[in-house]
DRENLO-351905 format. One record per atom (N, C-alpha, C, O): residue number from 1; atom name; x, y, z. Coordinates in steps of 0.001 Angstrom, whole numbers, plus 500000, padded with zeros to 6 digits. Example, Ala and Ser with C-alpha at 12.3 -4.5 7.8 and 13.67 -1.06 7.14 Angstrom:
<rs>
<r num="1" atome="N" u="513190" v="494310" w="507800"/>
<r num="1" atome="CA" u="512300" v="495500" w="507800"/>
<r num="1" atome="C" u="513200" v="496700" w="507800"/>
<r num="1" atome="O" u="514236" v="496681" w="508465"/>
<r num="2" atome="N" u="512850" v="497750" w="507080"/>
<r num="2" atome="CA" u="513670" v="498940" w="507140"/>
<r num="2" atome="C" u="512900" v="500030" w="507870"/>
<r num="2" atome="O" u="513409" v="501138" w="508039"/>
</rs>
This chain:
<rs>
<r num="1" atome="N" u="500856" v="498814" w="500000"/>
<r num="1" atome="CA" u="500000" v="500000" w="500000"/>
<r num="1" atome="C" u="500894" v="501239" w="500000"/>
<r num="1" atome="O" u="501802" v="501367" w="500822"/>
<r num="2" atome="N" u="500620" v="502150" w="499061"/>
<r num="2" atome="CA" u="501366" v="503403" w="498989"/>
<r num="2" atome="C" u="500481" v="504533" w="499481"/>
<r num="2" atome="O" u="499278" v="504557" w="499219"/>
<r num="3" atome="N" u="501089" v="505470" w="500195"/>
<r num="3" atome="CA" u="500405" v="506663" w="500663"/>
<r num="3" atome="C" u="500943" v="507838" w="499860"/>
<r num="3" atome="O" u="502146" v="508101" w="499850"/>
<r num="4" atome="N" u="500044" v="508537" w="499192"/>
<r num="4" atome="CA" u="500433" v="509664" w="498346"/>
<r num="4" atome="C" u="499900" v="510942" w="498972"/>
<r num="4" atome="O" u="498694" v="511083" w="499174"/>
<r num="5" atome="N" u="500795" v="511870" w="499279"/>
<r num="5" atome="CA" u="500396" v="513175" w="499810"/>
<r num="5" atome="C" u="500158" v="514103" w="498626"/>
<r num="5" atome="O" u="501015" v="514245" w="497755"/>
<r num="6" atome="N" u="498974" v="514737" w="498602"/>
<r num="6" atome="CA" u="498544" v="515512" w="497438"/>
<r num="6" atome="C" u="498174" v="516937" w="497851"/>
<r num="6" atome="O" u="497455" v="517149" w="498827"/>
<r num="7" atome="N" u="498678" v="517905" w="497091"/>
<r num="7" atome="CA" u="498323" v="519308" w="497282"/>
<r num="7" atome="C" u="497266" v="519710" w="496276"/>
<r num="7" atome="O" u="497300" v="519265" w="495129"/>
<r num="8" atome="N" u="496329" v="520543" w="496687"/>
<r num="8" atome="CA" u="495375" v="521113" w="495752"/>
<r num="8" atome="C" u="493963" v="520566" w="495843"/>
<r num="8" atome="O" u="493059" v="521095" w="495197"/>
<r num="9" atome="N" u="493753" v="519520" w="496628"/>
<r num="9" atome="CA" u="492391" v="518988" w="496774"/>
<r num="9" atome="C" u="491638" v="519838" w="497805"/>
<r num="9" atome="O" u="492108" v="520043" w="498924"/>
<r num="10" atome="N" u="490447" v="520331" w="497398"/>
<r num="10" atome="CA" u="489710" v="521195" w="498316"/>
<r num="10" atome="C" u="488243" v="520796" w="498498"/>
<r num="10" atome="O" u="487537" v="521361" w="499334"/>
<r num="11" atome="N" u="487791" v="519811" w="497702"/>
<r num="11" atome="CA" u="486374" v="519446" w="497802"/>
<r num="11" atome="C" u="486176" v="517989" w="497362"/>
<r num="11" atome="O" u="487123" v="517315" w="496957"/>
<r num="12" atome="N" u="484945" v="517529" w="497449"/>
<r num="12" atome="CA" u="484641" v="516151" w="497079"/>
<r num="12" atome="C" u="484857" v="515898" w="495586"/>
<r num="12" atome="O" u="485202" v="514787" w="495183"/>
<r num="13" atome="N" u="484654" v="516932" w="494770"/>
<r num="13" atome="CA" u="484919" v="516798" w="493334"/>
<r num="13" atome="C" u="486397" v="516465" w="493103"/>
<r num="13" atome="O" u="486731" v="515640" w="492252"/>
<r num="14" atome="N" u="487267" v="517110" w="493862"/>
<r num="14" atome="CA" u="488711" v="516841" w="493763"/>
<r num="14" atome="C" u="489004" v="515381" w="494119"/>
<r num="14" atome="O" u="489775" v="514705" w="493438"/>
<r num="15" atome="N" u="488382" v="514917" w="495182"/>
<r num="15" atome="CA" u="488565" v="513529" w="495624"/>
<r num="15" atome="C" u="488145" v="512571" w="494514"/>
<r num="15" atome="O" u="488859" v="511613" w="494217"/>
<r num="16" atome="N" u="487009" v="512821" w="493910"/>
<r num="16" atome="CA" u="486520" v="511940" w="492847"/>
<r num="16" atome="C" u="487423" v="511978" w="491612"/>
<r num="16" atome="O" u="487631" v="510953" w="490964"/>
<r num="17" atome="N" u="487956" v="513146" w="491288"/>
<r num="17" atome="CA" u="488850" v="513270" w="490130"/>
<r num="17" atome="C" u="490136" v="512473" w="490344"/>
<r num="17" atome="O" u="490602" v="511785" w="489436"/>
<r num="18" atome="N" u="490704" v="512567" w="491537"/>
<r num="18" atome="CA" u="491934" v="511826" w="491847"/>
<r num="18" atome="C" u="491643" v="510328" w="491874"/>
<r num="18" atome="O" u="492403" v="509531" w="491324"/>
<r num="19" atome="N" u="490548" v="509953" w="492511"/>
<r num="19" atome="CA" u="490186" v="508533" w="492614"/>
<r num="19" atome="C" u="489983" v="507926" w="491226"/>
<r num="19" atome="O" u="490475" v="506834" w="490945"/>
<r num="20" atome="N" u="489261" v="508634" w="490363"/>
<r num="20" atome="CA" u="489002" v="508140" w="489008"/>
<r num="20" atome="C" u="490308" v="507994" w="488221"/>
<r num="20" atome="O" u="490510" v="506994" w="487532"/>
<r num="21" atome="N" u="491179" v="508976" w="488324"/>
<r num="21" atome="CA" u="492455" v="508933" w="487601"/>
<r num="21" atome="C" u="493293" v="507733" w="488034"/>
<r num="21" atome="O" u="493890" v="507052" w="487201"/>
<r num="22" atome="N" u="493334" v="507481" w="489333"/>
<r num="22" atome="CA" u="494132" v="506359" w="489852"/>
<r num="22" atome="C" u="493496" v="505011" w="489510"/>
<r num="22" atome="O" u="494202" v="504059" w="489176"/>
<r num="23" atome="N" u="492171" v="504926" w="489590"/>
<r num="23" atome="CA" u="491487" v="503663" w="489295"/>
<r num="23" atome="C" u="491630" v="503259" w="487836"/>
<r num="23" atome="O" u="491524" v="502077" w="487509"/>
<r num="24" atome="N" u="491869" v="504230" w="486951"/>
<r num="24" atome="CA" u="492032" v="503933" w="485534"/>
<r num="24" atome="C" u="493372" v="503282" w="485201"/>
<r num="24" atome="O" u="493565" v="502796" w="484087"/>
<r num="25" atome="N" u="494292" v="503269" w="486154"/>
<r num="25" atome="CA" u="495583" v="502609" w="485928"/>
<r num="25" atome="C" u="495401" v="501095" w="485987"/>
<r num="25" atome="O" u="494690" v="500581" w="486849"/>
<r num="26" atome="N" u="496049" v="500389" w="485065"/>
<r num="26" atome="CA" u="495882" v="498938" w="484936"/>
<r num="26" atome="C" u="496184" v="498138" w="486193"/>
<r num="26" atome="O" u="495416" v="497249" w="486561"/>
<r num="27" atome="N" u="497282" v="498441" w="486848"/>
<r num="27" atome="CA" u="497737" v="497578" w="487948"/>
<r num="27" atome="C" u="497279" v="498033" w="489328"/>
<r num="27" atome="O" u="497768" v="497536" w="490343"/>
<r num="28" atome="N" u="496344" v="498973" w="489369"/>
<r num="28" atome="CA" u="495818" v="499443" w="490658"/>
<r num="28" atome="C" u="494650" v="498554" w="491069"/>
<r num="28" atome="O" u="493695" v="498373" w="490313"/>
<r num="29" atome="N" u="494740" v="498001" w="492282"/>
<r num="29" atome="CA" u="493697" v="497113" w="492800"/>
<r num="29" atome="C" u="492686" v="497848" w="493667"/>
<r num="29" atome="O" u="491495" v="497536" w="493648"/>
<r num="30" atome="N" u="493172" v="498836" w="494435"/>
<r num="30" atome="CA" u="492301" v="499522" w="495391"/>
<r num="30" atome="C" u="492777" v="500962" w="495566"/>
<r num="30" atome="O" u="493978" v="501225" w="495626"/>
<r num="31" atome="N" u="491825" v="501888" w="495648"/>
<r num="31" atome="CA" u="492136" v="503311" w="495837"/>
<r num="31" atome="C" u="491220" v="503880" w="496908"/>
<r num="31" atome="O" u="490016" v="503625" w="496912"/>
<r num="32" atome="N" u="491801" v="504651" w="497814"/>
<r num="32" atome="CA" u="491014" v="505397" w="498794"/>
<r num="32" atome="C" u="491627" v="506791" w="498874"/>
<r num="32" atome="O" u="492842" v="506924" w="499015"/>
<r num="33" atome="N" u="490806" v="507821" w="498786"/>
<r num="33" atome="CA" u="491292" v="509202" w="498830"/>
<r num="33" atome="C" u="490610" v="509902" w="500000"/>
<r num="33" atome="O" u="489386" v="509876" w="500122"/>
<r num="34" atome="N" u="491415" v="510527" w="500859"/>
<r num="34" atome="CA" u="490907" v="511217" w="502046"/>
<r num="34" atome="C" u="491156" v="512719" w="501903"/>
<r num="34" atome="O" u="492302" v="513168" w="501932"/>
<r num="35" atome="N" u="490090" v="513486" w="501752"/>
<r num="35" atome="CA" u="490202" v="514930" w="501590"/>
<r num="35" atome="C" u="490810" v="515587" w="502829"/>
<r num="35" atome="O" u="491696" v="516433" w="502712"/>
<r num="36" atome="N" u="490338" v="515201" w="504011"/>
<r num="36" atome="CA" u="490805" v="515816" w="505257"/>
<r num="36" atome="C" u="492306" v="515649" w="505443"/>
<r num="36" atome="O" u="492985" v="516548" w="505936"/>
<r num="37" atome="N" u="492815" v="514485" w="505041"/>
<r num="37" atome="CA" u="494242" v="514183" w="505209"/>
<r num="37" atome="C" u="495057" v="514612" w="503998"/>
<r num="37" atome="O" u="496287" v="514631" w="504049"/>
<r num="38" atome="N" u="494367" v="514960" w="502898"/>
<r num="38" atome="CA" u="495017" v="515299" w="501628"/>
<r num="38" atome="C" u="495942" v="514171" w="501176"/>
<r num="38" atome="O" u="497086" v="514395" w="500782"/>
<r num="39" atome="N" u="495404" v="512946" w="501246"/>
<r num="39" atome="CA" u="496170" v="511754" w="500902"/>
<r num="39" atome="C" u="495350" v="510790" w="500061"/>
<r num="39" atome="O" u="494123" v="510742" w="500136"/>
<r num="40" atome="N" u="496079" v="510027" w="499261"/>
<r num="40" atome="CA" u="495475" v="508911" w="498533"/>
<r num="40" atome="C" u="496224" v="507653" w="498961"/>
<r num="40" atome="O" u="497440" v="507666" w="499150"/>
<r num="41" atome="N" u="495475" v="506578" w="499106"/>
<r num="41" atome="CA" u="496061" v="505285" w="499469"/>
<r num="41" atome="C" u="495830" v="504346" w="498291"/>
<r num="41" atome="O" u="494690" v="504110" w="497889"/>
<r num="42" atome="N" u="496917" v="503814" w="497745"/>
<r num="42" atome="CA" u="496833" v="503007" w="496532"/>
<r num="42" atome="C" u="497445" v="501634" w="496765"/>
<r num="42" atome="O" u="498562" v="501509" w="497267"/>
<r num="43" atome="N" u="496689" v="500609" w="496391"/>
<r num="43" atome="CA" u="497173" v="499238" w="496470"/>
<r num="43" atome="C" u="497337" v="498734" w="495038"/>
<r num="43" atome="O" u="496394" v="498767" w="494248"/>
<r num="44" atome="N" u="498530" v="498272" w="494716"/>
<r num="44" atome="CA" u="498786" v="497769" w="493370"/>
<r num="44" atome="C" u="500245" v="497940" w="492993"/>
<r num="44" atome="O" u="501027" v="498549" w="493723"/>
<r num="45" atome="N" u="500594" v="497397" w="491854"/>
<r num="45" atome="CA" u="501973" v="497407" w="491396"/>
<r num="45" atome="C" u="502168" v="498516" w="490361"/>
<r num="45" atome="O" u="502236" v="498256" w="489159"/>
<r num="46" atome="N" u="502256" v="499749" w="490848"/>
<r num="46" atome="CA" u="502426" v="500905" w="489978"/>
<r num="46" atome="C" u="503612" v="501713" w="490487"/>
<r num="46" atome="O" u="503736" v="501959" w="491687"/>
<r num="47" atome="N" u="504492" v="502130" w="489560"/>
<r num="47" atome="CA" u="505664" v="502891" w="490012"/>
<r num="47" atome="C" u="505280" v="504328" w="490369"/>
<r num="47" atome="O" u="504274" v="504854" w="489894"/>
<r num="48" atome="N" u="506094" v="504941" w="491203"/>
<r num="48" atome="CA" u="505802" v="506271" w="491738"/>
<r num="48" atome="C" u="505688" v="507341" w="490651"/>
<r num="48" atome="O" u="504842" v="508230" w="490749"/>
<r num="49" atome="N" u="506527" v="507265" w="489619"/>
<r num="49" atome="CA" u="506472" v="508268" w="488551"/>
<r num="49" atome="C" u="505133" v="508244" w="487830"/>
<r num="49" atome="O" u="504592" v="509293" w="487481"/>
<r num="50" atome="N" u="504599" v="507054" w="487608"/>
<r num="50" atome="CA" u="503289" v="506929" w="486964"/>
<r num="50" atome="C" u="502206" v="507542" w="487845"/>
<r num="50" atome="O" u="501334" v="508259" w="487354"/>
<r num="51" atome="N" u="502261" v="507264" w="489129"/>
<r num="51" atome="CA" u="501286" v="507836" w="490061"/>
<r num="51" atome="C" u="501347" v="509359" w="490043"/>
<r num="51" atome="O" u="500314" v="510027" w="489997"/>
<r num="52" atome="N" u="502562" v="509907" w="490080"/>
<r num="52" atome="CA" u="502738" v="511364" w="490063"/>
<r num="52" atome="C" u="502171" v="511971" w="488786"/>
<r num="52" atome="O" u="501482" v="512990" w="488835"/>
<r num="53" atome="N" u="502456" v="511352" w="487648"/>
<r num="53" atome="CA" u="501994" v="511867" w="486362"/>
<r num="53" atome="C" u="500465" v="511888" w="486262"/>
<r num="53" atome="O" u="499875" v="512870" w="485811"/>
<r num="54" atome="N" u="499838" v="510795" w="486688"/>
<r num="54" atome="CA" u="498377" v="510698" w="486613"/>
<r num="54" atome="C" u="497718" v="511757" w="487494"/>
<r num="54" atome="O" u="496730" v="512375" w="487095"/>
<r num="55" atome="N" u="498255" v="511962" w="488673"/>
<r num="55" atome="CA" u="497695" v="512966" w="489590"/>
<r num="55" atome="C" u="497955" v="514374" w="489052"/>
<r num="55" atome="O" u="497091" v="515246" w="489146"/>
<r num="56" atome="N" u="499140" v="514594" w="488492"/>
<r num="56" atome="CA" u="499453" v="515896" w="487879"/>
<r num="56" atome="C" u="498509" v="516183" w="486718"/>
<r num="56" atome="O" u="498015" v="517300" w="486570"/>
<r num="57" atome="N" u="498262" v="515165" w="485895"/>
<r num="57" atome="CA" u="497348" v="515330" w="484753"/>
<r num="57" atome="C" u="495923" v="515638" w="485204"/>
<r num="57" atome="O" u="495161" v="516276" w="484477"/>
<r num="58" atome="N" u="495568" v="515185" w="486400"/>
<r num="58" atome="CA" u="494236" v="515463" w="486946"/>
<r num="58" atome="C" u="494157" v="516880" w="487540"/>
<r num="58" atome="O" u="493074" v="517359" w="487878"/>
<r num="59" atome="N" u="495318" v="517541" w="487660"/>
<r num="59" atome="CA" u="495337" v="518915" w="488129"/>
<r num="59" atome="C" u="495822" v="519120" w="489548"/>
<r num="59" atome="O" u="495588" v="520175" w="490136"/>
<r num="60" atome="N" u="496501" v="518116" w="490112"/>
<r num="60" atome="CA" u="496947" v="518204" w="491506"/>
<r num="60" atome="C" u="498441" v="517914" w="491593"/>
<r num="60" atome="O" u="499042" v="517407" w="490646"/>
<r num="61" atome="N" u="499030" v="518240" w="492733"/>
<r num="61" atome="CA" u="500476" v="518082" w="492914"/>
<r num="61" atome="C" u="500780" v="517045" w="493997"/>
<r num="61" atome="O" u="500237" v="517104" w="495100"/>
<r num="62" atome="N" u="501654" v="516098" w="493665"/>
<r num="62" atome="CA" u="502105" v="515111" w="494646"/>
<r num="62" atome="C" u="503289" v="515711" w="495401"/>
<r num="62" atome="O" u="504273" v="516139" w="494797"/>
<r num="63" atome="N" u="503180" v="515736" w="496725"/>
<r num="63" atome="CA" u="504296" v="516250" w="497530"/>
<r num="63" atome="C" u="505204" v="515140" w="498011"/>
<r num="63" atome="O" u="506394" v="515364" w="498233"/>
<r num="64" atome="N" u="504655" v="513930" w="498175"/>
<r num="64" atome="CA" u="505486" v="512777" w="498543"/>
<r num="64" atome="C" u="504696" v="511479" w="498386"/>
<r num="64" atome="O" u="503466" v="511462" w="498387"/>
<r num="65" atome="N" u="505457" v="510395" w="498252"/>
<r num="65" atome="CA" u="504869" v="509065" w="498196"/>
<r num="65" atome="C" u="505626" v="508184" w="499180"/>
<r num="65" atome="O" u="506854" v="508095" w="499140"/>
<r num="66" atome="N" u="504884" v="507544" w="500052"/>
<r num="66" atome="CA" u="505500" v="506677" w="501071"/>
<r num="66" atome="C" u="505096" v="505244" w="500838"/>
<r num="66" atome="O" u="505508" v="504357" w="501585"/>
</rs>
């Protein structure tokens, strides 16, 4: 499970946009996005650069991936 810290999410629409972008990746099994924590939790075999790119394309900034 990877924890992605995301800047720029301010509402439920943001959460849905990030969740949809991550779920569209082939090797992602599970996605949970928490607005209050400004984090996404991703289960699957996806490299960090791909995760960053998908979130950037959705309009948000990744500050770190753990």
